Structure formats: C-alpha cells, structure tokens
N, C-alpha and C positions, 0 to 999 in steps of 0.2 A: 686071655684076658678077664680082667674082673670090672663089675657095675657097681659104681655106690649106690646105693638104693638110699642112703640116709638120707645126701644132700638133693635128692628129686621128691624125697616127700619135703624136706624142709621151703625148698622153692613153691611149692604149692600152697604151704601152710601161710607162705610171706604174702603170694597173689594174694590168696583169699582173705585176710587182713586187710591189704590194700583195697580191695573191691567194700569191705566193710569199711572202711575209715570214706570213701567215696559217696558212698550210699548214705552214709550218717549226713556228711557234710551238705550233700544236695537237700535231704531233710530238712536241718536248719536252714535251707538257704528258703524253700518252698514258704518253711511256717516264718520266715521273720519277713517274707514276702506278700504273706497274708497278713499279717499284723500290720506292715505297711497298709494295706489296702482297706485296712477296717478303720484305721485311723486319717481317712485320708480329710476331714474336716480340720480346715486351721481356727486358730482362736486365737485372741489378743485378749490381754487385760491391763488396764489400766493402772499402773500405783497411784496411792494414793498421792503421793510427790507429786506428780504430773499433772492428778485434778488438781491439785492448790496452785500450781505455778501456773495452770489454764486460767483460775478464778482470779490469779494476781494480774495476768496480763489482758485480762479483759475489765478491771477496774481500772488499769493503768492506763487502757484505751479511752476511757469512758471519764478519766480525769480532766478536770477544767483546763483548757489553756492557761497558757502564763499571761497575765496581764500587763504587757506592758507599761499601758498608763502608769501604775505603783511601783513596777522595778524607775521609774524614770525620778518619779517623786521622791522617793528613796535615795536613787543617785546625788539627787540635786543637793538634797538635806544633808548626806554627807559629807559633797564637795564642799558646801558653806559652813558646814560645821554645828548645822542646827539640831543634827540627829546627835543625841546624846543614849549612850549606852548604860543600863542598869546592871551592874557587874553580880548582884546579887541572884538576880533573875536569871542571866546569863549561867551563871553557874550550875544553877537548880535545874534547870532545863538540861543543859549537856548533861548531867548526873541522870536527870528520868531518861535522856536516850541510853546513854550507856547501861543503866539496868535495866531498860526494853529490849537491850540486844541480848544478853542472858536469860 
C-alpha cells in the first residue's frame, strides 16, 4: 500500500492560503472600522441654490399682502369699459418680461 505524499502537501498549502486570506480580510475590516470611527463627525453643506431659494422665500413672506380695494376698482373699470389698454406698452412689458427670463 502506497501513500501519495503530494496531495498531503497540497492540502496543507491550501489551508495556509485560506488562513492568510482570512487574516487579510479581518485586517481590512479592522482598518475600515477604524476609518469609520475617525470620521465620526457629520457635516452638512448648503448649496448656493438652496441659499438663494431661502432668500427668495423670505422675500415672498415679506411681500405686501394683496390690495383688495385696488383689485375691486380695476374689476369695476374693466366691467364698465373705462379701463383702456395701451397695446404698445403691453407689448413692451411682455417683451421685457421674456427678456428677463433668459
């Protein structure tokens, strides 16, 4: 009866390789855990767009309320035909508004 010595050596090498891999993985996990512990502080940054939106919301909140009296006067003038529209002025205002959007 013969014993194959080659396979015994191969099994031993495979076990050693597996042990090294396990040790490397545990070392990587430990270093990752240390990095997480070191970066324990949270931080928040606000984008310029968010700051601008916040400013616009404040301006909108500070804007004057609707002047209902003036609205009623305009409705009455339009209904009675007394309110006249200047088409040139209206066109210029619309063009200016569109230009400012760009």
